[in-house]
TORKOL-4160 file (C-alpha; in steps of 0.2 Angstrom, whole numbers, padded with zeros to 4 digits, m for minus):
424
<pt num="1" X="0157" Y="0599" Z="m0448"/>
<pt num="2" X="0157" Y="0592" Z="m0466"/>
<pt num="3" X="0141" Y="0580" Z="m0466"/>
<pt num="4" X="0138" Y="0567" Z="m0480"/>
<pt num="5" X="0121" Y="0558" Z="m0481"/>
<pt num="6" X="0117" Y="0543" Z="m0492"/>
<pt num="7" X="0100" Y="0539" Z="m0498"/>
<pt num="8" X="0092" Y="0533" Z="m0514"/>
<pt num="9" X="0078" Y="0547" Z="m0511"/>
<pt num="10" X="0080" Y="0565" Z="m0508"/>
<pt num="11" X="0071" Y="0582" Z="m0512"/>
<pt num="12" X="0062" Y="0585" Z="m0523"/>
<pt num="13" X="0055" Y="0567" Z="m0521"/>
<pt num="14" X="0041" Y="0567" Z="m0508"/>
<pt num="15" X="0043" Y="0549" Z="m0501"/>
<pt num="16" X="0043" Y="0548" Z="m0482"/>
<pt num="17" X="0062" Y="0545" Z="m0481"/>
<pt num="18" X="0066" Y="0560" Z="m0492"/>
<pt num="19" X="0055" Y="0571" Z="m0482"/>
<pt num="20" X="0063" Y="0568" Z="m0466"/>
<pt num="21" X="0081" Y="0568" Z="m0474"/>
<pt num="22" X="0076" Y="0585" Z="m0482"/>
<pt num="23" X="0071" Y="0593" Z="m0465"/>
<pt num="24" X="0087" Y="0586" Z="m0456"/>
<pt num="25" X="0099" Y="0593" Z="m0469"/>
<pt num="26" X="0091" Y="0609" Z="m0469"/>
<pt num="27" X="0092" Y="0611" Z="m0451"/>
<pt num="28" X="0110" Y="0605" Z="m0451"/>
<pt num="29" X="0115" Y="0617" Z="m0465"/>
<pt num="30" X="0106" Y="0632" Z="m0453"/>
<pt num="31" X="0117" Y="0625" Z="m0438"/>
<pt num="32" X="0132" Y="0630" Z="m0448"/>
<pt num="33" X="0137" Y="0612" Z="m0456"/>
<pt num="34" X="0143" Y="0609" Z="m0474"/>
<pt num="35" X="0130" Y="0596" Z="m0479"/>
<pt num="36" X="0132" Y="0584" Z="m0494"/>
<pt num="37" X="0119" Y="0571" Z="m0500"/>
<pt num="38" X="0121" Y="0557" Z="m0512"/>
<pt num="39" X="0104" Y="0551" Z="m0520"/>
<pt num="40" X="0097" Y="0546" Z="m0536"/>
<pt num="41" X="0085" Y="0555" Z="m0547"/>
<pt num="42" X="0071" Y="0550" Z="m0536"/>
<pt num="43" X="0054" Y="0542" Z="m0544"/>
<pt num="44" X="0047" Y="0535" Z="m0528"/>
<pt num="45" X="0033" Y="0548" Z="m0526"/>
<pt num="46" X="0028" Y="0564" Z="m0534"/>
<pt num="47" X="0039" Y="0580" Z="m0533"/>
<pt num="48" X="0038" Y="0592" Z="m0518"/>
<pt num="49" X="0034" Y="0610" Z="m0521"/>
<pt num="50" X="0045" Y="0616" Z="m0508"/>
<pt num="51" X="0061" Y="0626" Z="m0510"/>
<pt num="52" X="0077" Y="0617" Z="m0513"/>
<pt num="53" X="0087" Y="0614" Z="m0496"/>
<pt num="54" X="0103" Y="0623" Z="m0493"/>
<pt num="55" X="0115" Y="0609" Z="m0496"/>
<pt num="56" X="0125" Y="0601" Z="m0511"/>
<pt num="57" X="0116" Y="0587" Z="m0519"/>
<pt num="58" X="0126" Y="0574" Z="m0528"/>
<pt num="59" X="0113" Y="0566" Z="m0541"/>
<pt num="60" X="0118" Y="0548" Z="m0547"/>
<pt num="61" X="0112" Y="0541" Z="m0565"/>
<pt num="62" X="0106" Y="0526" Z="m0558"/>
<pt num="63" X="0091" Y="0517" Z="m0565"/>
<pt num="64" X="0076" Y="0525" Z="m0560"/>
<pt num="65" X="0065" Y="0518" Z="m0546"/>
<pt num="66" X="0049" Y="0508" Z="m0551"/>
<pt num="67" X="0037" Y="0498" Z="m0541"/>
<pt num="68" X="0039" Y="0483" Z="m0551"/>
<pt num="69" X="0050" Y="0470" Z="m0543"/>
<pt num="70" X="0063" Y="0468" Z="m0557"/>
<pt num="71" X="0064" Y="0487" Z="m0560"/>
<pt num="72" X="0066" Y="0490" Z="m0541"/>
<pt num="73" X="0079" Y="0477" Z="m0540"/>
<pt num="74" X="0089" Y="0484" Z="m0555"/>
<pt num="75" X="0087" Y="0502" Z="m0548"/>
<pt num="76" X="0095" Y="0496" Z="m0532"/>
<pt num="77" X="0109" Y="0487" Z="m0540"/>
<pt num="78" X="0114" Y="0502" Z="m0550"/>
<pt num="79" X="0114" Y="0513" Z="m0535"/>
<pt num="80" X="0127" Y="0505" Z="m0526"/>
<pt num="81" X="0142" Y="0506" Z="m0537"/>
<pt num="82" X="0138" Y="0523" Z="m0541"/>
<pt num="83" X="0136" Y="0529" Z="m0524"/>
<pt num="84" X="0152" Y="0520" Z="m0519"/>
<pt num="85" X="0162" Y="0529" Z="m0533"/>
<pt num="86" X="0154" Y="0546" Z="m0529"/>
<pt num="87" X="0157" Y="0546" Z="m0511"/>
<pt num="88" X="0176" Y="0541" Z="m0513"/>
<pt num="89" X="0178" Y="0555" Z="m0526"/>
<pt num="90" X="0171" Y="0568" Z="m0513"/>
<pt num="91" X="0183" Y="0576" Z="m0500"/>
<pt num="92" X="0184" Y="0568" Z="m0484"/>
<pt num="93" X="0169" Y="0570" Z="m0473"/>
<pt num="94" X="0168" Y="0571" Z="m0454"/>
<pt num="95" X="0152" Y="0562" Z="m0453"/>
<pt num="96" X="0144" Y="0550" Z="m0465"/>
<pt num="97" X="0126" Y="0545" Z="m0462"/>
<pt num="98" X="0118" Y="0530" Z="m0472"/>
<pt num="99" X="0100" Y="0527" Z="m0472"/>
<pt num="100" X="0093" Y="0511" Z="m0478"/>
<pt num="101" X="0086" Y="0513" Z="m0496"/>
<pt num="102" X="0091" Y="0504" Z="m0504"/>
<pt num="103" X="0096" Y="0490" Z="m0491"/>
<pt num="104" X="0113" Y="0488" Z="m0486"/>
<pt num="105" X="0119" Y="0505" Z="m0492"/>
<pt num="106" X="0128" Y="0506" Z="m0476"/>
<pt num="107" X="0141" Y="0496" Z="m0483"/>
<pt num="108" X="0146" Y="0511" Z="m0493"/>
<pt num="109" X="0148" Y="0521" Z="m0476"/>
<pt num="110" X="0156" Y="0506" Z="m0468"/>
<pt num="111" X="0170" Y="0507" Z="m0482"/>
<pt num="112" X="0171" Y="0526" Z="m0481"/>
<pt num="113" X="0174" Y="0525" Z="m0462"/>
<pt num="114" X="0188" Y="0512" Z="m0465"/>
<pt num="115" X="0197" Y="0522" Z="m0479"/>
<pt num="116" X="0194" Y="0540" Z="m0474"/>
<pt num="117" X="0192" Y="0539" Z="m0455"/>
<pt num="118" X="0175" Y="0547" Z="m0455"/>
<pt num="119" X="0163" Y="0544" Z="m0442"/>
<pt num="120" X="0148" Y="0533" Z="m0448"/>
<pt num="121" X="0130" Y="0532" Z="m0441"/>
<pt num="122" X="0116" Y="0522" Z="m0448"/>
<pt num="123" X="0099" Y="0529" Z="m0448"/>
<pt num="124" X="0087" Y="0514" Z="m0448"/>
<pt num="125" X="0072" Y="0516" Z="m0457"/>
<pt num="126" X="0068" Y="0498" Z="m0460"/>
<pt num="127" X="0077" Y="0484" Z="m0452"/>
<pt num="128" X="0084" Y="0472" Z="m0466"/>
<pt num="129" X="0083" Y="0457" Z="m0469"/>
<pt num="130" X="0070" Y="0455" Z="m0456"/>
<pt num="131" X="0057" Y="0464" Z="m0466"/>
<pt num="132" X="0059" Y="0453" Z="m0480"/>
<pt num="133" X="0058" Y="0437" Z="m0470"/>
<pt num="134" X="0044" Y="0442" Z="m0460"/>
<pt num="135" X="0034" Y="0446" Z="m0475"/>
<pt num="136" X="0037" Y="0430" Z="m0483"/>
<pt num="137" X="0050" Y="0437" Z="m0497"/>
<pt num="138" X="0065" Y="0429" Z="m0490"/>
<pt num="139" X="0065" Y="0411" Z="m0482"/>
<pt num="140" X="0070" Y="0414" Z="m0464"/>
<pt num="141" X="0086" Y="0406" Z="m0461"/>
<pt num="142" X="0090" Y="0404" Z="m0479"/>
<pt num="143" X="0106" Y="0409" Z="m0488"/>
<pt num="144" X="0099" Y="0426" Z="m0492"/>
<pt num="145" X="0094" Y="0429" Z="m0474"/>
<pt num="146" X="0110" Y="0424" Z="m0467"/>
<pt num="147" X="0121" Y="0433" Z="m0480"/>
<pt num="148" X="0111" Y="0449" Z="m0480"/>
<pt num="149" X="0110" Y="0448" Z="m0461"/>
<pt num="150" X="0128" Y="0446" Z="m0459"/>
<pt num="151" X="0133" Y="0460" Z="m0470"/>
<pt num="152" X="0120" Y="0471" Z="m0461"/>
<pt num="153" X="0125" Y="0467" Z="m0444"/>
<pt num="154" X="0144" Y="0470" Z="m0448"/>
<pt num="155" X="0140" Y="0487" Z="m0454"/>
<pt num="156" X="0130" Y="0491" Z="m0438"/>
<pt num="157" X="0143" Y="0484" Z="m0427"/>
<pt num="158" X="0156" Y="0495" Z="m0435"/>
<pt num="159" X="0146" Y="0511" Z="m0436"/>
<pt num="160" X="0149" Y="0524" Z="m0423"/>
<pt num="161" X="0131" Y="0523" Z="m0419"/>
<pt num="162" X="0113" Y="0518" Z="m0424"/>
<pt num="163" X="0099" Y="0530" Z="m0425"/>
<pt num="164" X="0082" Y="0521" Z="m0421"/>
<pt num="165" X="0065" Y="0528" Z="m0424"/>
<pt num="166" X="0058" Y="0520" Z="m0408"/>
<pt num="167" X="0060" Y="0509" Z="m0393"/>
<pt num="168" X="0052" Y="0494" Z="m0402"/>
<pt num="169" X="0065" Y="0496" Z="m0416"/>
<pt num="170" X="0079" Y="0497" Z="m0403"/>
<pt num="171" X="0073" Y="0480" Z="m0395"/>
<pt num="172" X="0073" Y="0472" Z="m0413"/>
<pt num="173" X="0091" Y="0479" Z="m0416"/>
<pt num="174" X="0096" Y="0472" Z="m0399"/>
<pt num="175" X="0089" Y="0455" Z="m0403"/>
<pt num="176" X="0101" Y="0454" Z="m0418"/>
<pt num="177" X="0115" Y="0457" Z="m0406"/>
<pt num="178" X="0118" Y="0475" Z="m0408"/>
<pt num="179" X="0124" Y="0482" Z="m0390"/>
<pt num="180" X="0109" Y="0493" Z="m0383"/>
<pt num="181" X="0122" Y="0507" Z="m0379"/>
<pt num="182" X="0127" Y="0509" Z="m0397"/>
<pt num="183" X="0109" Y="0513" Z="m0402"/>
<pt num="184" X="0101" Y="0530" Z="m0400"/>
<pt num="185" X="0083" Y="0533" Z="m0400"/>
<pt num="186" X="0076" Y="0548" Z="m0411"/>
<pt num="187" X="0058" Y="0547" Z="m0416"/>
<pt num="188" X="0052" Y="0555" Z="m0433"/>
<pt num="189" X="0043" Y="0571" Z="m0433"/>
<pt num="190" X="0031" Y="0583" Z="m0442"/>
<pt num="191" X="0031" Y="0601" Z="m0446"/>
<pt num="192" X="0018" Y="0610" Z="m0435"/>
<pt num="193" X="0020" Y="0626" Z="m0445"/>
<pt num="194" X="0017" Y="0617" Z="m0462"/>
<pt num="195" X="0002" Y="0606" Z="m0455"/>
<pt num="196" X="m0011" Y="0615" Z="m0446"/>
<pt num="197" X="m0027" Y="0609" Z="m0439"/>
<pt num="198" X="m0042" Y="0613" Z="m0451"/>
<pt num="199" X="m0060" Y="0610" Z="m0452"/>
<pt num="200" X="m0066" Y="0595" Z="m0460"/>
<pt num="201" X="m0076" Y="0598" Z="m0476"/>
<pt num="202" X="m0093" Y="0588" Z="m0479"/>
<pt num="203" X="m0106" Y="0583" Z="m0467"/>
<pt num="204" X="m0105" Y="0583" Z="m0448"/>
<pt num="205" X="m0116" Y="0568" Z="m0447"/>
<pt num="206" X="m0102" Y="0557" Z="m0454"/>
<pt num="207" X="m0088" Y="0549" Z="m0445"/>
<pt num="208" X="m0074" Y="0550" Z="m0458"/>
<pt num="209" X="m0058" Y="0538" Z="m0456"/>
<pt num="210" X="m0043" Y="0544" Z="m0468"/>
<pt num="211" X="m0028" Y="0533" Z="m0472"/>
<pt num="212" X="m0015" Y="0544" Z="m0481"/>
<pt num="213" X="0001" Y="0539" Z="m0488"/>
<pt num="214" X="0008" Y="0522" Z="m0494"/>
<pt num="215" X="m0002" Y="0507" Z="m0492"/>
<pt num="216" X="0011" Y="0493" Z="m0493"/>
<pt num="217" X="0015" Y="0475" Z="m0488"/>
<pt num="218" X="0019" Y="0479" Z="m0469"/>
<pt num="219" X="0002" Y="0487" Z="m0467"/>
<pt num="220" X="m0012" Y="0475" Z="m0461"/>
<pt num="221" X="m0028" Y="0479" Z="m0471"/>
<pt num="222" X="m0039" Y="0463" Z="m0467"/>
<pt num="223" X="m0045" Y="0470" Z="m0450"/>
<pt num="224" X="m0050" Y="0486" Z="m0458"/>
<pt num="225" X="m0058" Y="0478" Z="m0473"/>
<pt num="226" X="m0069" Y="0467" Z="m0462"/>
<pt num="227" X="m0075" Y="0481" Z="m0451"/>
<pt num="228" X="m0078" Y="0492" Z="m0467"/>
<pt num="229" X="m0089" Y="0477" Z="m0473"/>
<pt num="230" X="m0099" Y="0476" Z="m0456"/>
<pt num="231" X="m0102" Y="0495" Z="m0457"/>
<pt num="232" X="m0106" Y="0497" Z="m0475"/>
<pt num="233" X="m0124" Y="0500" Z="m0473"/>
<pt num="234" X="m0122" Y="0512" Z="m0460"/>
<pt num="235" X="m0122" Y="0530" Z="m0467"/>
<pt num="236" X="m0113" Y="0537" Z="m0452"/>
<pt num="237" X="m0097" Y="0530" Z="m0458"/>
<pt num="238" X="m0085" Y="0535" Z="m0472"/>
<pt num="239" X="m0068" Y="0529" Z="m0476"/>
<pt num="240" X="m0055" Y="0539" Z="m0487"/>
<pt num="241" X="m0039" Y="0532" Z="m0494"/>
<pt num="242" X="m0026" Y="0545" Z="m0501"/>
<pt num="243" X="m0010" Y="0539" Z="m0509"/>
<pt num="244" X="m0004" Y="0523" Z="m0517"/>
<pt num="245" X="0006" Y="0507" Z="m0514"/>
<pt num="246" X="0007" Y="0489" Z="m0516"/>
<pt num="247" X="m0009" Y="0484" Z="m0507"/>
<pt num="248" X="m0020" Y="0496" Z="m0515"/>
<pt num="249" X="m0025" Y="0485" Z="m0528"/>
<pt num="250" X="m0030" Y="0472" Z="m0516"/>
<pt num="251" X="m0041" Y="0485" Z="m0507"/>
<pt num="252" X="m0049" Y="0489" Z="m0524"/>
<pt num="253" X="m0052" Y="0470" Z="m0528"/>
<pt num="254" X="m0060" Y="0468" Z="m0510"/>
<pt num="255" X="m0071" Y="0482" Z="m0512"/>
<pt num="256" X="m0077" Y="0477" Z="m0529"/>
<pt num="257" X="m0081" Y="0459" Z="m0523"/>
<pt num="258" X="m0091" Y="0465" Z="m0508"/>
<pt num="259" X="m0098" Y="0480" Z="m0517"/>
<pt num="260" X="m0093" Y="0493" Z="m0503"/>
<pt num="261" X="m0098" Y="0510" Z="m0507"/>
<pt num="262" X="m0093" Y="0520" Z="m0491"/>
<pt num="263" X="m0074" Y="0521" Z="m0497"/>
<pt num="264" X="m0067" Y="0534" Z="m0507"/>
<pt num="265" X="m0050" Y="0534" Z="m0515"/>
<pt num="266" X="m0038" Y="0548" Z="m0521"/>
<pt num="267" X="m0020" Y="0551" Z="m0526"/>
<pt num="268" X="m0006" Y="0557" Z="m0516"/>
<pt num="269" X="m0007" Y="0574" Z="m0509"/>
<pt num="270" X="0007" Y="0587" Z="m0512"/>
<pt num="271" X="0017" Y="0591" Z="m0496"/>
<pt num="272" X="0013" Y="0609" Z="m0496"/>
<pt num="273" X="m0006" Y="0604" Z="m0496"/>
<pt num="274" X="m0005" Y="0591" Z="m0482"/>
<pt num="275" X="m0015" Y="0601" Z="m0471"/>
<pt num="276" X="m0029" Y="0601" Z="m0482"/>
<pt num="277" X="m0026" Y="0582" Z="m0486"/>
<pt num="278" X="m0026" Y="0577" Z="m0468"/>
<pt num="279" X="m0042" Y="0588" Z="m0464"/>
<pt num="280" X="m0052" Y="0577" Z="m0475"/>
<pt num="281" X="m0054" Y="0564" Z="m0460"/>
<pt num="282" X="m0059" Y="0565" Z="m0442"/>
<pt num="283" X="m0047" Y="0552" Z="m0437"/>
<pt num="284" X="m0031" Y="0546" Z="m0445"/>
<pt num="285" X="m0029" Y="0527" Z="m0447"/>
<pt num="286" X="m0012" Y="0520" Z="m0446"/>
<pt num="287" X="m0011" Y="0501" Z="m0451"/>
<pt num="288" X="0004" Y="0489" Z="m0447"/>
<pt num="289" X="0007" Y="0470" Z="m0448"/>
<pt num="290" X="0010" Y="0463" Z="m0431"/>
<pt num="291" X="0025" Y="0453" Z="m0438"/>
<pt num="292" X="0033" Y="0470" Z="m0443"/>
<pt num="293" X="0033" Y="0478" Z="m0426"/>
<pt num="294" X="0050" Y="0487" Z="m0423"/>
<pt num="295" X="0055" Y="0482" Z="m0441"/>
<pt num="296" X="0046" Y="0499" Z="m0448"/>
<pt num="297" X="0039" Y="0513" Z="m0439"/>
<pt num="298" X="0025" Y="0522" Z="m0448"/>
<pt num="299" X="0030" Y="0540" Z="m0449"/>
<pt num="300" X="0012" Y="0545" Z="m0454"/>
<pt num="301" X="0008" Y="0546" Z="m0435"/>
<pt num="302" X="0016" Y="0563" Z="m0433"/>
<pt num="303" X="0007" Y="0571" Z="m0448"/>
<pt num="304" X="m0009" Y="0565" Z="m0440"/>
<pt num="305" X="m0004" Y="0573" Z="m0424"/>
<pt num="306" X="0000" Y="0589" Z="m0432"/>
<pt num="307" X="m0016" Y="0590" Z="m0440"/>
<pt num="308" X="m0025" Y="0589" Z="m0423"/>
<pt num="309" X="m0033" Y="0572" Z="m0428"/>
<pt num="310" X="m0032" Y="0558" Z="m0416"/>
<pt num="311" X="m0024" Y="0541" Z="m0421"/>
<pt num="312" X="m0033" Y="0525" Z="m0424"/>
<pt num="313" X="m0019" Y="0511" Z="m0424"/>
<pt num="314" X="m0023" Y="0494" Z="m0430"/>
<pt num="315" X="m0007" Y="0485" Z="m0424"/>
<pt num="316" X="0003" Y="0478" Z="m0411"/>
<pt num="317" X="0002" Y="0485" Z="m0394"/>
<pt num="318" X="0021" Y="0486" Z="m0392"/>
<pt num="319" X="0024" Y="0496" Z="m0407"/>
<pt num="320" X="0028" Y="0515" Z="m0407"/>
<pt num="321" X="0012" Y="0522" Z="m0412"/>
<pt num="322" X="0003" Y="0511" Z="m0398"/>
<pt num="323" X="0016" Y="0519" Z="m0386"/>
<pt num="324" X="0012" Y="0536" Z="m0391"/>
<pt num="325" X="m0007" Y="0534" Z="m0390"/>
<pt num="326" X="m0005" Y="0527" Z="m0371"/>
<pt num="327" X="0008" Y="0539" Z="m0367"/>
<pt num="328" X="m0002" Y="0555" Z="m0374"/>
<pt num="329" X="m0020" Y="0548" Z="m0374"/>
<pt num="330" X="m0021" Y="0554" Z="m0392"/>
<pt num="331" X="m0030" Y="0539" Z="m0400"/>
<pt num="332" X="m0035" Y="0521" Z="m0399"/>
<pt num="333" X="m0026" Y="0505" Z="m0403"/>
<pt num="334" X="m0034" Y="0489" Z="m0409"/>
<pt num="335" X="m0024" Y="0473" Z="m0411"/>
<pt num="336" X="m0024" Y="0466" Z="m0429"/>
<pt num="337" X="m0037" Y="0453" Z="m0432"/>
<pt num="338" X="m0049" Y="0460" Z="m0419"/>
<pt num="339" X="m0061" Y="0467" Z="m0432"/>
<pt num="340" X="m0076" Y="0465" Z="m0420"/>
<pt num="341" X="m0066" Y="0476" Z="m0407"/>
<pt num="342" X="m0063" Y="0489" Z="m0420"/>
<pt num="343" X="m0081" Y="0488" Z="m0426"/>
<pt num="344" X="m0087" Y="0492" Z="m0408"/>
<pt num="345" X="m0075" Y="0505" Z="m0406"/>
<pt num="346" X="m0081" Y="0514" Z="m0422"/>
<pt num="347" X="m0098" Y="0513" Z="m0415"/>
<pt num="348" X="m0094" Y="0520" Z="m0400"/>
<pt num="349" X="m0084" Y="0535" Z="m0407"/>
<pt num="350" X="m0099" Y="0538" Z="m0419"/>
<pt num="351" X="m0110" Y="0542" Z="m0403"/>
<pt num="352" X="m0096" Y="0551" Z="m0393"/>
<pt num="353" X="m0089" Y="0563" Z="m0405"/>
<pt num="354" X="m0083" Y="0573" Z="m0390"/>
<pt num="355" X="m0070" Y="0559" Z="m0387"/>
<pt num="356" X="m0063" Y="0561" Z="m0405"/>
<pt num="357" X="m0061" Y="0580" Z="m0403"/>
<pt num="358" X="m0053" Y="0579" Z="m0387"/>
<pt num="359" X="m0040" Y="0565" Z="m0392"/>
<pt num="360" X="m0037" Y="0576" Z="m0407"/>
<pt num="361" X="m0033" Y="0591" Z="m0396"/>
<pt num="362" X="m0021" Y="0579" Z="m0386"/>
<pt num="363" X="m0012" Y="0574" Z="m0402"/>
<pt num="364" X="m0008" Y="0592" Z="m0407"/>
<pt num="365" X="m0002" Y="0596" Z="m0390"/>
<pt num="366" X="0009" Y="0581" Z="m0389"/>
<pt num="367" X="0017" Y="0584" Z="m0407"/>
<pt num="368" X="0021" Y="0602" Z="m0401"/>
<pt num="369" X="0029" Y="0596" Z="m0386"/>
<pt num="370" X="0039" Y="0581" Z="m0392"/>
<pt num="371" X="0038" Y="0578" Z="m0411"/>
<pt num="372" X="0038" Y="0595" Z="m0419"/>
<pt num="373" X="0051" Y="0598" Z="m0432"/>
<pt num="374" X="0063" Y="0608" Z="m0421"/>
<pt num="375" X="0063" Y="0594" Z="m0408"/>
<pt num="376" X="0065" Y="0580" Z="m0421"/>
<pt num="377" X="0080" Y="0587" Z="m0430"/>
<pt num="378" X="0087" Y="0593" Z="m0414"/>
<pt num="379" X="0088" Y="0574" Z="m0407"/>
<pt num="380" X="0098" Y="0568" Z="m0422"/>
<pt num="381" X="0109" Y="0583" Z="m0424"/>
<pt num="382" X="0115" Y="0581" Z="m0405"/>
<pt num="383" X="0120" Y="0563" Z="m0410"/>
<pt num="384" X="0129" Y="0568" Z="m0425"/>
<pt num="385" X="0137" Y="0583" Z="m0418"/>
<pt num="386" X="0144" Y="0574" Z="m0402"/>
<pt num="387" X="0163" Y="0571" Z="m0403"/>
<pt num="388" X="0171" Y="0554" Z="m0402"/>
<pt num="389" X="0178" Y="0549" Z="m0385"/>
<pt num="390" X="0195" Y="0540" Z="m0386"/>
<pt num="391" X="0194" Y="0523" Z="m0377"/>
<pt num="392" X="0204" Y="0520" Z="m0362"/>
<pt num="393" X="0212" Y="0503" Z="m0359"/>
<pt num="394" X="0200" Y="0499" Z="m0346"/>
<pt num="395" X="0185" Y="0503" Z="m0357"/>
<pt num="396" X="0193" Y="0493" Z="m0371"/>
<pt num="397" X="0195" Y="0478" Z="m0360"/>
<pt num="398" X="0177" Y="0480" Z="m0354"/>
<pt num="399" X="0171" Y="0481" Z="m0372"/>
<pt num="400" X="0181" Y="0465" Z="m0376"/>
<pt num="401" X="0172" Y="0457" Z="m0363"/>
<pt num="402" X="0156" Y="0462" Z="m0368"/>
<pt num="403" X="0159" Y="0456" Z="m0386"/>
<pt num="404" X="0162" Y="0438" Z="m0379"/>
<pt num="405" X="0144" Y="0437" Z="m0372"/>
<pt num="406" X="0133" Y="0428" Z="m0384"/>
<pt num="407" X="0115" Y="0434" Z="m0387"/>
<pt num="408" X="0108" Y="0418" Z="m0380"/>
<pt num="409" X="0115" Y="0424" Z="m0363"/>
<pt num="410" X="0105" Y="0439" Z="m0363"/>
<pt num="411" X="0086" Y="0436" Z="m0358"/>
<pt num="412" X="0074" Y="0446" Z="m0368"/>
<pt num="413" X="0065" Y="0453" Z="m0352"/>
<pt num="414" X="0082" Y="0461" Z="m0347"/>
<pt num="415" X="0083" Y="0468" Z="m0365"/>
<pt num="416" X="0066" Y="0476" Z="m0363"/>
<pt num="417" X="0069" Y="0484" Z="m0347"/>
<pt num="418" X="0085" Y="0491" Z="m0354"/>
<pt num="419" X="0074" Y="0500" Z="m0367"/>
<pt num="420" X="0060" Y="0505" Z="m0355"/>
<pt num="421" X="0059" Y="0523" Z="m0351"/>
<pt num="422" X="0071" Y="0530" Z="m0364"/>
<pt num="423" X="0065" Y="0544" Z="m0374"/>
<pt num="424" X="0078" Y="0554" Z="m0384"/>
């Protein structure tokens, strides 16, 4: 098959979506598919040191990405028309896959499906406009919310399928009126061959908690900040933040005000040195704002599991990281805002290091069984390789009747039950 992927970031950019897309396209090329990628020149994160994937990359001369609001906006705006023109200039593809950077890039995939007859899938990484409204960047129910929502949902309904990163994300999409049977769950992954468990350097007397990756607006930091403040005088604890993101400055200001010395900051770790980077901690931290449950799914969970470290998830109990923790016994979940509970847990773990080691072993075992690179890419490959089935007159009538049912007629408990037990 000829397959085309559209995303602003791709190899050698080392952002999370770029890494996942690089892994997937490499696997698809090795399965014998002709793979093309339309992307920008990158700029989200440092360049990866890995070899170029065996795919054809069509680089656009859109404005470089920057974390400033205006620069980011113009980098998005310049990407849309260039991507549209480049996609239409290419030979017809059998399958087109749109990611969600920039937001609404699925419009290009939808137009390609209409004009070229290609099958179109949306690989949801962040659900727009919900992320923006939940984080207070767009007024709920306002013009931007309604227009962006209508455009995004139109592309979703006309796509041949939606790839969701977890059950929580599927539930969010169903709440937007996307049929449950239209959504495929395919969790992200990590590469167990590239990220190996290593001994932590430094004193064994310390319990080191590591946050590695982007610290952005969707990450809940106040609970952890308050616990760090409570434990700041206890020499058994050390916190390391590796990476960058919009909330790093907020964290620095908090540390400066309260003079917390138990925290260390470092820059991004290259992908080929992630084993060393993730070995800096005894426990991997994952933070998520409860309002963003299902809107984003933290991919750093799988790198932590690959490193043989347990997960400490500060976030909602219905989010995908919490589900993994309960299913595999590979860590602990604490609700956002419960800094007292988080502090008690950390004090307990400092005295029971055997529990930390055992949870880390279970994390690695679960990764190898369910979320390693071969299983992760296989899940999506099966979705994209399936042949379309022509609808019969009966199925068309059934679909017509289903489309007349409004979302208000579907109870949320029923939706939740429909999503239970699904493991792609």
